[in-house]
C-alpha positions in Angstrom: -11.0 -11.6 -6.2 -8.2 -12.4 -3.8 -7.9 -8.9 -2.5 -10.2 -7.6 0.2 -9.9 -3.9 0.6 -12.4 -3.4 3.5 -11.2 -2.9 7.1 -12.4 -5.6 9.4 -13.6 -4.5 12.8 -10.4 -5.8 14.5 -8.1 -4.3 11.9 -7.2 -1.3 14.1 -3.8 0.4 14.0 -2.2 0.1 17.4 -5.6 -0.9 18.8 -7.5 2.1 17.5 -11.2 2.3 18.3 -13.4 1.5 15.3 -14.6 5.0 14.7 -11.1 6.3 14.0 -10.3 3.3 11.8 -13.4 4.0 9.8 -12.6 7.7 9.5 -9.2 6.8 8.1 -10.8 4.4 5.6 -13.3 7.0 4.6 -10.5 9.5 4.0 -8.6 7.1 1.7 -11.8 6.3 -0.1 -12.8 9.9 -0.7 -9.3 10.8 -1.7 -9.5 8.4 -4.6 -12.8 9.8 -5.9 -13.1 12.8 -8.2 -16.9 13.0 -8.0 -19.6 13.2 -5.4 -20.5 9.9 -3.7 -23.7 9.2 -1.8 -23.7 7.9 1.7 -25.5 4.8 0.5 -22.8 4.1 -2.1 -20.0 4.6 0.5 -21.8 2.3 3.0 -22.1 -0.4 0.4 -18.4 -0.1 -0.8 -16.9 -0.1 2.7 -19.4 -2.5 4.2 -20.5 -0.1 6.9 -23.6 -0.5 9.0 -25.8 2.0 7.2 -25.8 5.4 5.3 -26.5 7.2 8.6 -23.2 6.0 10.0 -21.4 7.4 6.9 -23.2 10.7 7.3 -22.2 11.0 11.0 -18.6 10.1 10.3 -18.3 12.5 7.4 -19.7 15.3 9.4 -17.0 14.6 12.0 -14.3 14.4 9.3 -15.5 17.8 8.0 -14.9 19.3 11.5 -11.6 17.6 11.8 -10.4 19.0 8.5 -11.5 22.5 9.5 -9.6 22.2 12.7 -6.4 20.8 11.1 -6.2 22.9 8.0 -6.6 26.6 8.4 -6.0 27.8 4.9 -8.4 25.6 2.9 -5.8 23.0 1.9 -8.6 20.4 2.2 -12.3 20.7 2.0 -15.0 18.1 2.5 -18.1 19.3 0.7 -21.4 17.9 1.9 -24.3 18.0 -0.4 -27.8 16.8 0.6 -28.6 15.6 -2.9 -25.2 14.5 -4.3 -23.4 13.2 -1.2 -19.8 13.9 -0.3 -16.7 15.0 -2.1 -13.2 15.7 -0.8 -11.2 18.6 -2.5 -7.5 18.8 -2.0 -5.7 22.1 -2.6 -2.0 21.4 -2.1 -2.8 19.9 1.3 -1.0 17.0 3.0 -3.3 14.3 4.2 -0.6 13.0 6.5 -1.2 15.9 8.8 -4.8 14.8 9.6 -3.8 11.2 9.8 -1.1 12.1 12.4 -3.8 14.0 14.4 -5.8 10.8 14.5 -2.9 8.8 15.7 -1.9 11.3 18.4 -5.5 11.4 19.7 -5.6 7.7 20.4 -4.8 6.3 23.9 -3.2 3.3 22.2 -0.7 5.6 20.5 0.3 7.1 23.8 0.5 3.7 25.5 2.9 2.3 22.9 4.9 5.5 22.5 5.4 6.0 26.3 6.5 2.4 26.7 9.0 2.8 23.9 10.7 5.6 25.7 10.2 4.4 29.3 9.7 0.8 30.2 8.1 -0.1 32.7 5.6 2.6 33.7 3.5 2.7 36.9 -0.1 2.2 36.0 -1.1 5.0 38.4 1.2 7.4 36.7 -0.1 6.5 33.3 -3.8 6.9 34.4 -3.1 10.3 36.0 -1.2 11.5 32.9 -4.1 10.8 30.6 -7.0 11.3 33.1 -8.3 7.7 32.7 -9.3 4.9 35.0 -7.3 1.8 35.6 -10.2 -0.3 34.1 -9.9 1.8 30.9 -6.2 1.2 30.7 -6.7 -2.6 31.2 -9.2 -2.7 28.4 -6.9 -0.8 26.1 -4.0 -3.1 26.9 -6.1 -6.2 25.9 -7.0 -4.4 22.7 -3.5 -3.4 21.8 -2.1 -6.9 22.6 -4.3 -8.4 19.9 -2.4 -6.3 17.3 1.0 -6.9 18.9 0.6 -10.7 18.9 1.9 -11.2 15.3 5.1 -9.3 16.3 5.8 -11.7 19.2 5.6 -9.0 21.8 2.9 -7.9 24.3 2.2 -5.5 27.2 1.8 -6.8 30.7 -0.2 -4.9 33.3 -0.2 -5.3 37.1 1.1 -2.4 39.2 3.2 -1.5 36.2 2.8 -1.4 32.4 5.6 -3.3 30.8 6.4 -4.1 27.1 7.6 -7.7 27.0 9.4 -9.5 24.2 12.8 -10.0 22.5 14.5 -6.7 21.9 14.9 -7.3 18.2 11.2 -8.0 17.8 10.3 -4.8 19.8 12.6 -2.8 17.5 11.3 -4.5 14.4 7.7 -3.5 15.4 8.6 0.1 16.0 10.7 0.3 12.8 7.7 -0.8 10.8 5.1 1.3 12.7 7.2 4.5 12.5 8.1 3.8 8.9 4.5 3.5 7.8 3.2 6.3 10.1 5.8 9.0 9.5 7.9 7.9 6.4 10.6 10.3 7.4 12.3 11.8 10.4 10.9 15.3 9.8 7.3 13.9 10.3 8.3 12.5 13.7 6.7 14.6 16.6 10.1 15.7 18.1 11.8 19.1 18.1 13.2 20.3 14.7 16.8 20.6 16.1 16.7 17.0 17.2 15.5 15.9 13.8 18.3 17.8 12.1 20.9 16.4 14.5 19.8 12.9 13.6 20.0 13.6 9.9 23.6 15.0 10.4 24.6 12.0 12.3 23.3 9.6 9.6 25.0 11.7 6.9 28.3 11.3 8.8 28.4 7.5 8.3 26.1 7.1 5.2 29.1 6.9 2.9 30.0 3.6 4.6 26.8 2.1 3.3 27.9 2.9 -0.3 24.4 4.1 -1.2 23.4 7.2 -3.2 20.6 8.4 -1.1 18.1 11.1 -2.1 17.2 13.5 0.7 13.9 11.6 1.2 15.7 8.3 1.5 18.2 9.9 4.0 15.2 11.0 6.0 13.9 7.4 6.1 17.3 6.1 7.2 17.3 8.8 9.9 13.9 7.7 11.1 15.0 4.1 11.6 18.3 5.3 13.1 16.3 7.6 15.5 14.1 4.7 16.5 17.1 2.6 17.3 19.2 5.0 19.3 16.5 5.5 22.0 16.6 1.7 22.7 20.4 1.7 22.8 20.5 4.7 25.2 18.3 2.8 27.6 20.7 -0.2 27.4 18.0 -2.5 26.0 20.2 -5.2 24.4 19.7 -7.4 21.3 20.6 -10.9 22.4 19.8 -12.7 19.1 23.1 -13.5 17.4 21.6 -14.5 14.1 22.0 -11.1 12.6 25.8 -11.6 12.6 25.1 -13.5 9.3 24.4 -10.1 7.7 27.5 -8.3 8.9 28.3 -7.1 5.4 30.0 -3.9 6.5 32.1 -3.2 9.6 30.5 -1.0 12.2 31.4 2.7 11.6 33.6 4.4 14.2 30.9 7.1 14.5 28.7 4.5 16.2 31.2 3.4 18.9 28.3 3.3 21.5 26.6 0.6 19.4 27.2 -3.1 19.9 28.0 -5.3 16.9 24.5 -6.8 17.3 23.0 -3.3 17.1 24.8 -2.5 13.9 24.1 -5.9 12.2 20.4 -5.6 13.1 20.2 -2.0 11.8 21.9 -3.0 8.5 19.6 -5.9 8.0 16.5 -3.7 8.6 17.8 -1.2 6.1 18.0 -4.1 3.6 14.4 -5.1 4.4 13.1 -1.6 3.9 15.0 -1.3 0.6 17.4 1.4 2.0 20.5 -0.8 1.6 21.7 -3.1 -1.1 24.6 -5.4 -0.2 27.5 -5.8 -2.6 26.9 -8.5 -5.2 29.5 -10.8 -3.6 27.8 -10.6 -0.2 24.4 -11.0 -1.8 25.3 -14.1 -3.7 27.2 -15.7 -0.7 24.6 -15.0 2.0 21.2 -13.9 0.8 20.6 -15.4 -2.6 21.0 -19.1 -1.7 18.0 -18.9 0.6 14.4 -19.3 -0.7 15.4 -20.8 -4.0 12.3 -23.1 -4.0 9.9 -20.2 -3.4 11.7 -18.2 -6.1 11.5 -21.0 -8.7 7.8 -21.6 -8.0 7.0 -17.8 -8.3 8.9 -17.6 -11.6 7.3 -20.7 -13.1 3.8 -19.6 -12.2 4.4 -16.1 -13.5 5.4 -17.2 -17.0 2.4 -19.6 -17.1 -0.2 -16.9 -16.2 1.7 -14.0 -17.9 3.1 -15.5 -21.1 6.1 -13.7 -22.4 9.0 -14.1 -24.9 11.3 -14.0 -21.9 11.7 -17.3 -20.0 13.6 -16.1 -16.9 13.1 -13.3 -14.4 15.5 -10.4 -14.5 18.1 -10.5 -11.8 16.7 -7.3 -10.3 13.3 -9.0 -9.9 14.9 -12.0 -8.3 16.7 -9.8 -5.8 13.4 -8.0 -5.0 11.7 -11.3 -4.4 14.5 -12.6 -2.1 14.2 -9.3 -0.1 10.4 -9.8 0.1 10.9 -13.4 1.4 13.2 -12.2 4.1 10.7 -9.4 5.0 8.1 -12.1 5.5 10.4 -14.0 7.7 10.8 -10.9 10.0 7.1 -10.1 9.8 5.6 -13.6 9.2 1.9 -13.1 9.9 -0.9 -10.9 8.6 -0.2 -7.4 9.9 -3.1 -4.9 9.8 -0.7 -2.0 9.6 -0.4 -2.6 5.9 -4.2 -2.4 5.4 -4.6 0.7 7.5 -1.7 2.4 5.7 -2.4 1.2 2.1 0.5 2.1 -0.3 -1.4 0.9 -3.4 -5.0 1.5 -4.5 -6.1 -2.1 -5.4 -9.5 -0.8 -6.5 -7.9 1.6 -9.0 -5.7 -1.3 -10.4 -8.8 -3.4 -10.8 -10.5 -0.6 -12.7 -7.5 0.1 -15.0 -6.2 -3.4 -15.5 -9.0 -5.9 -15.1 -7.4 -8.5 -17.3 -4.1 -8.3 -15.4 -5.9 -8.5 -12.0 -7.8 -11.6 -13.1 -4.6 -13.3 -14.2 -2.9 -12.3 -10.9 -5.8 -13.7 -8.9 -5.2 -17.1 -10.6 -1.5 -16.7 -10.2 -1.7 -16.1 -6.4 -4.3 -18.8 -5.9 -1.9 -21.3 -7.5 1.2 -20.0 -5.6 -0.1 -19.7 -2.0 -0.9 -23.4 -1.5 2.8 -24.2 -2.3 4.0 -21.5 0.1 1.3 -21.0 2.7 3.7 -19.1 5.0 3.6 -16.3 2.4 -0.2 -15.9 2.6 -0.2 -12.2 3.7 -1.6 -9.0 2.3 1.9 -7.5 2.2 3.3 -10.3 0.1 0.4 -10.3 -2.3 0.6 -6.5 -2.8 4.3 -6.6 -3.5 3.9 -9.7 -5.8 1.2 -7.8 -7.7 3.5 -4.8 -8.2 6.3 -7.1 -9.4 3.9 -8.7 -12.0 2.9 -5.2 -13.2 6.5 -4.1 -13.5 7.3 -7.2 -15.6 4.2 -6.8 -17.9 4.3 -4.3 -20.7 1.5 -1.9 -20.4 -0.4 -3.2 -23.4 -0.3 -6.8 -22.1 -2.2 -5.8 -18.9 -5.3 -5.0 -20.9 -7.6 -6.9 -23.3 -7.3 -5.8 -26.9 -10.3 -4.3 -28.6 -10.5 -3.5 -32.3 -12.4 -0.4 -33.3 -13.5 0.9 -36.6 -14.2 4.6 -36.8 -16.7 6.1 -39.3 -16.3 9.9 -39.7 -17.1 11.2 -43.2 -16.4 14.9 -42.3 -12.7 14.9 -42.9 -9.6 12.9 -42.3 -8.4 15.5 -39.8 -11.6 15.3 -37.8 -11.5 11.5 -37.9 -7.9 11.7 -36.5 -9.1 14.1 -33.8 -11.9 11.8 -32.7 -9.6 8.8 -32.6 -7.1 10.7 -30.4 -9.9 11.8 -28.1 -11.1 8.3 -27.6 -7.6 7.0 -27.0 -6.8 9.8 -24.5 -10.0 8.9 -22.5 -10.0 5.1 -22.6 -6.5 3.9 -23.4 -5.5 3.8 -19.7 -8.1 1.0 -19.2 -8.2 -0.8 -22.6 -5.8 -1.7 -25.4 -7.6 0.0 -28.2 -6.6 -0.7 -31.8 -8.2 1.2 -34.7 -8.5 -0.9 -37.9 -9.2 0.1 -41.5 -11.6 -2.8 -42.3 -14.9 -2.7 -40.5 -15.3 -6.4 -40.9 -12.3 -7.0 -38.6 -13.6 -4.6 -35.9 -15.1 -5.6 -32.5 -16.9 -2.3 -32.4 -17.9 0.2 -35.1 -18.2 3.8 -33.9 -19.9 6.2 -36.2 -20.6 9.9 -36.2 -23.4 9.3 -38.6 -26.8 9.4 -36.9 -28.9 6.2 -37.1 -32.7 6.8 -36.9 -33.5 3.1 -37.1 -32.2 0.4 -34.8 -28.7 -0.7 -35.7 -28.5 -3.9 -37.8 -25.2 -4.8 -36.1 -25.0 -5.7 -32.4 -21.7 -3.8 -31.9 -22.4 -0.6 -33.8 -22.5 2.7 -31.9 -23.4 6.2 -33.0 -21.8 9.2 -31.3 -22.0 12.9 -31.7 -19.0 14.5 -33.6 -18.3 16.6 -30.5 -18.0 13.5 -28.3 -20.1 14.4 -25.3 -19.6 12.8 -21.9 -22.5 10.4 -22.6 -20.7 9.3 -25.8 -17.6 8.3 -23.9 -19.8 6.4 -21.4 -21.6 4.6 -24.2 -18.3 3.6 -25.8 -16.9 2.3 -22.6 -20.1 0.4 -21.8 -20.0 -1.2 -25.2 -16.4 -2.2 -24.6 -17.3 -3.7 -21.2 -20.1 -5.7 -22.9 -17.6 -6.9 -25.5 -15.1 -8.0 -22.9 -17.7 -9.9 -20.9 -18.0 -12.2 -23.9 -14.3 -12.7 -24.4 -12.6 -15.9 -23.4 -11.6 -16.1 -19.7 -8.0 -16.1 -18.6 -6.1 -19.4 -18.0 -7.4 -21.4 -15.0 -5.1 -22.3 -12.2 -2.8 -25.2 -12.8 -1.1 -27.6 -10.4 2.5 -28.4 -11.2 4.1 -31.7 -10.3 6.8 -31.4 -7.7 
């Protein structure tokens, strides 16, 4: 499969130490499980060193949860026999994630340099009770993760964040967006948060967007990120953003330069918080990336056959936005892996056919557009293919015949129960003729070995083991189905 969901040792948000990265990965993993999981299973799934490492980290997470949540909103239950299970009772996982971020020296290093640049090394060391050698090691670590953004931290007598201002802002826009998701999660005083929201509300009508309160919070977060840079008189010198001057700068922002406004408007577009008027979109944005768009469209309809032959305009707009996003963030960025917005494992479980098709699709697409070979692009392409595919087309069809001599009402009840349990994963079709069925399910006991390979007896009450047996039979059936289309190379 194309997608790798494990965290590599160097995939550390803002240069995090490996322990914290693994804790975050463990939290996400356990949050997606509704049953106990042994340390051996976790170690194998997350490619960790050994079960003992899992046990140690989970014990620490248990203590972290107890310190962060005082009213039992989260509980990590540790069972010697069964393993680990995370219970959520109206708790917000983001609170604990924020605690992990705030506890890291790399977080303070980048946050301090955002507000005050440069900083004396001696002042930084005294503030956090660390040695200069520790600071230098941390700078080297953080710089590895800043490299894709085109910025870095220099260290001599001073710590200094170096790089084009637009790239520095682009980095903090993305980091804050993924970390906080809204201005009210930012660790500043509530009155300052509300002041920023009011300021954004005062000019939001200029953007001609109907924002929900959550979207307004997101705009306010990006606005708050930008105003600190403007107040420090750190200037954007790149004039290329003038191409996206779709709206005149509002009078409420008279302390902003035109470059500040054009950059802000473009970033809102990238983060799906601003949609230009159709005339501006067609004149400026749409003409770009037509070759990539045509290739994506052609391959999509090859691997995902449909009566439609053209992508909807909305999907084309989403793809153009995605291409522009990759231009701003052109390399593989580990922020997206540390802050996953989609559970790829869950999609693999629910839509195995679609995921196989998508793997072939992306394997054919990337060689034609190698600059788009990033996790973020693949995830968003996957979501677009899902949105374009009717639910039933994402799953292989399985024909079932149900034998239940008790009554028609009971037969209908069993059919509904099977559908409710398994329809999310498989396209199940009940037929009236057993000869046309892939699998015959019967409530009649069979004391002898079944004469048909795909005949299954279940209890009329449908116990848990019955559901598991039905699903295993379906899995065996699908393993013998024809594979999806292989990759194809189109002539240019």
